[in-house]
N, C-alpha and C positions, 0 to 999 in steps of 0.2 A: 496645336495641342490635341492629343488623343482624347476623344470624348467617349464616355460610356453611358449608355441609357439602360437603366434597370426598370423593366416594366412589371407592374402588378398584373394580375390576370382578371380576377373577379371584379366586375364593375368598371374595368378599364378597357379590356379587350372583349370580354364576354358578358352578356347581360344575365347574370346568375343570381341576383339578389333574391327574387321571389322563390326560385328553386330551393336555395339553401334555407331560407327562413321557413318555408313550408316543411322541408325534410327535418329540420331541427325541432320545430315546434311540435310536429306530430309525434316525435319520439319523447321529448321532454315534458310534454303536458301530463304524461302519466306519473311524473315525479313531482307534480304540483307547481311547475313553473308556468308563468303566464307569458303571453307574447311580448309584453313590455320587459319582463325579466330577461328574455332571450335577446331582445333588441339591445339592452344595455350591455349584456355580456359580449355580444358580437362587436359592439362599438369599441371594445378594448383593442381590437385589431390583432389579436393573437391567432395562432393556428387553432383548429378545432380541438386538437388534443389539449393544448394549454388552456383554452377557454373552458372546457369541461372540468379540468382540474381546478381552475379558479372558482367554478361553481360548486366545488366541494365533493366531486365524485372521486373515488379512489382510482388508482392507476388501472386496475383490472376492469372496473365498471366503466370508466371513461373509454378504455380500449374497445369494449363491447359496443357501447353506444356509438362511438365514432365510426366503427366498422358498419354498423347498421345504417347510420345517416349517410355515409358515403355510398353504400350500395343503392340506397334510394335515389340519391342525387345522380348516380351514374345511369340509372334507368331512364332519367329524363334528359340526359346529355344531348340527345339528338334534337331536342326541342330548343336548345339554347341558341339565342340569336347574337349576332355581332353587335357591338356597340357602334354608335354612329361614326361613319367614315373611318372605321378601323383599318381599312385597306391602305390608308395613307401611310401606315407603318413602312410599307414597301418603298416609299419615296424618301425616307429618312436616311441620310448618309452618315451613319455612325455605327459604332459597335453596339449591338443590342443583345441583352440577355433577359430572361424572364425569371422572376423569383416570386413564388406564390404560396399562400397558406393552403391552397388546394393540393390534392395529390396529383402526381404526374399521370397516373393512370386515368384520371378524369380530364386533365388539361390537354394532353397530347392528341387524343382522338378529335377533340373540338378544334384545336389548332389546325389539324390536317384537313378537317372539313371546311374550315375557313380559308384554307390555302396559305396559312401563315407560319407553318411549322419550320420552314427553312429560313425565316426571317431572323431567328434568334440563334446566336452562336451557341448558347447553352441555355438549358431549361432546368430550373430547380423547383421542387415542390416541397410540401410539408414533410415528406419522408426524408428530406435531406438536412433538416435543421429543426431546432426548437424555437429559437427567437430570431426573427428575420433581421432585425437591426444588427445583431451580433454577427450573423452570417455574412451580411453585406460588408461589415467592417473588416472581417477576416479576408473576404474575397478581394477587397481593394488592396489590402496590405500584401497579400500573396502575389497579386498580379501587378504590383507597383503602380497603381493608378492613383493619381492625385485626387483628393476629395473634391476640390473645386472644379474638376472636369467630369464629375459624376452627377447624373440627374436621376432621381428616383421618381417614376411616373405612376401615380395612383389616382384614386377617386374619392378618398374620404379623409376625415380628420386624423384618423390613426396613421394614415400614410405620411402625413406631415411629421408626426412624432417619430416615425420610423426613419425618415430621411434625416431628421435632426440628430437622432442618436447615432446614426451611421456616419454622419458628417457629409451627407450629400445635399445637393440642391433639390428642393421639392417642386415638382410640377404636378398640379392636381387638375384633373378633368372633371368639371362640375356639370356634366351632361345628364341626360335622362337615365343613364345606366348607373350613375354614382350612388353609392350606399349612404351618403350624407348629403344634406342640403348645402348650398353655397354659404349660408350663414354659419352653419356648424364648422365648415371647412375654414372659413376666414378667421374664426376665433383662434385657430392654431397658427395663424400667420405664415402661410406657405410662401415660398419664394416666388412662385408663379401660380396663377389660377386661370384656367382657360375653359372654354365651353366645348371645344372640339379637338380631337386628337391631331388633326391636320395642322394645328397651330404650333405644334412642337418644333417643327423646322424653323419657324421664325425666331424662336427662343434660342435654340442651340447655335444658330449661325450668326446671331447678333453678339454673342459673348465669346 
Protein backbone atom coordinates (compact mmCIF):
# COMPACT_ATOMS: atom_id res chain seq x y z
CA UNK A 1 0.00 0.00 0.00
CA UNK A 2 1.31 3.44 -0.96
CA UNK A 3 2.13 5.42 2.18
CA UNK A 4 2.28 9.19 2.53
CA UNK A 5 4.12 10.95 5.33
CA UNK A 6 3.10 14.54 5.95
CA UNK A 7 5.68 16.35 8.05
CA UNK A 8 5.19 19.44 10.16
CA UNK A 9 8.21 21.77 10.26
CA UNK A 10 8.41 23.78 13.48
CA UNK A 11 9.34 21.60 16.44
CA UNK A 12 9.45 18.51 14.24
CA UNK A 13 12.31 19.25 11.87
CA UNK A 14 13.58 22.61 13.10
CA UNK A 15 13.96 23.88 16.65
CA UNK A 16 12.07 27.15 16.21
CA UNK A 17 9.93 27.46 19.33
CA UNK A 18 12.02 30.05 21.19
CA UNK A 19 12.55 32.06 17.99
CA UNK A 20 8.83 32.34 17.27
CA UNK A 21 7.76 32.95 20.84
CA UNK A 22 10.31 35.75 21.19
CA UNK A 23 9.35 37.37 17.86
CA UNK A 24 5.62 37.19 18.63
CA UNK A 25 5.92 38.36 22.25
CA UNK A 26 8.13 41.35 21.38
CA UNK A 27 5.49 42.52 18.92
CA UNK A 28 2.30 41.78 20.87
CA UNK A 29 3.39 42.98 24.30
CA UNK A 30 2.72 46.51 23.05
CA UNK A 31 -0.93 45.52 22.61
CA UNK A 32 -1.14 44.40 26.24
CA UNK A 33 -0.72 40.66 25.69
CA UNK A 34 1.25 38.61 28.21
CA UNK A 35 3.54 35.69 27.43
CA UNK A 36 0.84 33.31 28.75
CA UNK A 37 -1.76 34.86 26.42
CA UNK A 38 0.54 34.18 23.47
CA UNK A 39 1.29 30.66 24.68
CA UNK A 40 -2.43 29.83 24.81
CA UNK A 41 -3.03 31.35 21.37
CA UNK A 42 -0.13 29.46 19.77
CA UNK A 43 -1.38 26.21 21.29
CA UNK A 44 -4.45 26.46 19.06
CA UNK A 45 -2.16 25.18 16.29
CA UNK A 46 -3.36 27.69 13.70
CA UNK A 47 -1.32 29.62 11.18
CA UNK A 48 0.05 32.93 12.46
CA UNK A 49 -2.51 34.76 10.34
CA UNK A 50 -5.42 32.79 11.84
CA UNK A 51 -3.95 33.04 15.36
CA UNK A 52 -3.85 36.84 15.14
CA UNK A 53 -7.43 36.94 13.87
CA UNK A 54 -8.52 34.72 16.79
CA UNK A 55 -6.83 37.19 19.14
CA UNK A 56 -9.13 39.90 17.80
CA UNK A 57 -6.96 41.78 15.32
CA UNK A 58 -8.57 43.03 12.12
CA UNK A 59 -7.50 41.63 8.75
CA UNK A 60 -5.31 44.65 7.97
CA UNK A 61 -3.72 44.91 11.43
CA UNK A 62 -3.05 41.15 11.57
CA UNK A 63 -1.42 41.35 8.12
CA UNK A 64 0.93 44.12 9.29
CA UNK A 65 1.78 42.34 12.57
CA UNK A 66 2.31 39.01 10.80
CA UNK A 67 4.67 40.59 8.28
CA UNK A 68 6.68 42.22 11.07
CA UNK A 69 6.89 38.97 13.07
CA UNK A 70 7.99 36.96 10.04
CA UNK A 71 10.67 39.51 9.13
CA UNK A 72 12.07 39.24 12.65
CA UNK A 73 11.94 35.44 12.53
CA UNK A 74 13.69 35.35 9.14
CA UNK A 75 16.57 37.41 10.53
CA UNK A 76 17.22 34.64 13.05
CA UNK A 77 16.74 31.77 10.58
CA UNK A 78 20.47 31.13 10.29
CA UNK A 79 20.59 30.32 14.02
CA UNK A 80 17.86 27.67 13.81
CA UNK A 81 19.13 24.20 14.69
CA UNK A 82 17.98 20.76 13.58
CA UNK A 83 15.79 18.70 15.84
CA UNK A 84 17.40 15.53 17.16
CA UNK A 85 18.31 12.91 14.52
CA UNK A 86 16.35 14.79 11.84
CA UNK A 87 18.74 13.42 9.18
CA UNK A 88 16.97 10.08 9.70
CA UNK A 89 14.30 11.42 7.33
CA UNK A 90 16.67 10.45 4.51
CA UNK A 91 16.34 6.79 5.52
CA UNK A 92 12.54 6.72 5.44
CA UNK A 93 11.33 4.95 2.32
CA UNK A 94 7.97 6.55 1.66
CA UNK A 95 6.50 9.50 -0.15
CA UNK A 96 7.11 12.62 1.96
CA UNK A 97 5.64 16.09 1.80
CA UNK A 98 5.90 19.00 4.22
CA UNK A 99 2.92 21.10 5.35
CA UNK A 100 3.69 23.93 7.76
CA UNK A 101 2.07 26.99 9.30
CA UNK A 102 5.34 28.83 8.63
CA UNK A 103 5.96 30.63 5.35
CA UNK A 104 7.89 28.86 2.59
CA UNK A 105 10.29 31.79 2.38
CA UNK A 106 11.28 30.90 5.97
CA UNK A 107 11.20 27.11 5.59
CA UNK A 108 13.09 26.51 2.34
CA UNK A 109 16.39 28.26 3.21
CA UNK A 110 16.53 26.31 6.48
CA UNK A 111 15.81 23.00 4.74
CA UNK A 112 18.57 23.74 2.23
CA UNK A 113 21.01 24.49 5.03
CA UNK A 114 20.01 21.22 6.71
CA UNK A 115 20.45 19.36 3.41
CA UNK A 116 16.83 18.16 3.52
CA UNK A 117 15.10 20.20 0.82
CA UNK A 118 15.23 17.31 -1.69
CA UNK A 119 13.69 14.86 0.76
CA UNK A 120 10.20 16.25 0.25
CA UNK A 121 8.23 15.77 -2.93
CA UNK A 122 6.25 18.93 -2.19
CA UNK A 123 6.50 21.76 0.36
CA UNK A 124 3.50 23.80 1.44
CA UNK A 125 3.54 26.79 3.79
CA UNK A 126 1.09 29.19 5.39
CA UNK A 127 0.85 31.06 2.10
CA UNK A 128 -0.82 28.00 0.54
CA UNK A 129 -3.76 27.49 2.93
CA UNK A 130 -5.75 28.88 5.84
CA UNK A 131 -6.60 25.73 7.79
CA UNK A 132 -4.08 22.89 7.67
CA UNK A 133 -6.52 20.02 8.30
CA UNK A 134 -8.79 21.14 5.46
CA UNK A 135 -5.82 21.46 3.13
CA UNK A 136 -4.62 17.94 3.95
CA UNK A 137 -8.11 16.51 3.48
CA UNK A 138 -8.34 18.07 0.00
CA UNK A 139 -4.82 16.93 -0.85
CA UNK A 140 -5.63 13.31 -0.01
CA UNK A 141 -8.81 13.42 -2.06
CA UNK A 142 -7.14 15.04 -5.06
CA UNK A 143 -4.26 12.53 -5.04
CA UNK A 144 -6.52 9.54 -4.27
CA UNK A 145 -4.60 8.60 -1.15
CA UNK A 146 -6.36 6.44 1.42
CA UNK A 147 -6.55 8.08 4.81
CA UNK A 148 -5.35 4.96 6.64
CA UNK A 149 -2.11 5.05 4.64
CA UNK A 150 -1.40 8.68 5.55
CA UNK A 151 0.65 9.67 8.61
CA UNK A 152 0.81 13.21 9.91
CA UNK A 153 4.06 13.77 11.81
CA UNK A 154 4.17 16.63 14.28
CA UNK A 155 5.28 17.60 17.76
CA UNK A 156 2.35 18.98 19.72
CA UNK A 157 -1.20 18.45 20.88
CA UNK A 158 -2.64 20.59 18.08
CA UNK A 159 -1.00 18.25 15.56
CA UNK A 160 -3.02 15.32 16.94
CA UNK A 161 -6.19 17.35 16.37
CA UNK A 162 -5.06 18.25 12.84
CA UNK A 163 -4.45 14.59 11.99
CA UNK A 164 -7.85 13.55 13.37
CA UNK A 165 -9.68 16.24 11.42
CA UNK A 166 -7.84 15.31 8.24
CA UNK A 167 -8.42 11.61 8.83
CA UNK A 168 -4.72 10.69 9.08
CA UNK A 169 -2.84 8.67 11.64
CA UNK A 170 -0.91 10.90 14.04
CA UNK A 171 2.75 10.37 14.89
CA UNK A 172 3.94 12.82 17.52
CA UNK A 173 7.61 13.34 18.36
CA UNK A 174 7.81 14.36 22.00
CA UNK A 175 11.49 15.31 21.97
CA UNK A 176 13.34 18.40 23.17
CA UNK A 177 12.14 20.44 20.17
CA UNK A 178 8.46 19.72 20.80
CA UNK A 179 6.19 22.68 21.46
CA UNK A 180 4.16 20.67 24.02
CA UNK A 181 5.05 18.32 26.85
CA UNK A 182 4.38 14.55 26.53
CA UNK A 183 1.57 14.95 29.10
CA UNK A 184 -0.17 17.61 27.00
CA UNK A 185 0.24 15.51 23.86
CA UNK A 186 -1.08 12.31 25.47
CA UNK A 187 -4.28 14.10 26.50
CA UNK A 188 -5.21 14.26 22.81
CA UNK A 189 -4.65 10.51 22.36
CA UNK A 190 -2.27 10.36 19.38
CA UNK A 191 -2.01 7.12 17.40
CA UNK A 192 1.72 7.02 18.09
CA UNK A 193 4.03 9.02 20.34
CA UNK A 194 7.80 8.67 19.96
CA UNK A 195 10.87 10.41 21.36
CA UNK A 196 12.97 10.37 18.21
CA UNK A 197 12.27 10.93 14.52
CA UNK A 198 14.31 7.86 13.61
CA UNK A 199 11.57 5.67 15.14
CA UNK A 200 9.16 6.57 12.32
CA UNK A 201 10.53 3.77 10.16
CA UNK A 202 9.54 1.21 12.80
CA UNK A 203 5.96 2.46 12.75
CA UNK A 204 5.28 2.68 9.03
CA UNK A 205 6.91 -0.64 8.17
CA UNK A 206 4.97 -2.57 10.85
CA UNK A 207 1.59 -1.52 9.50
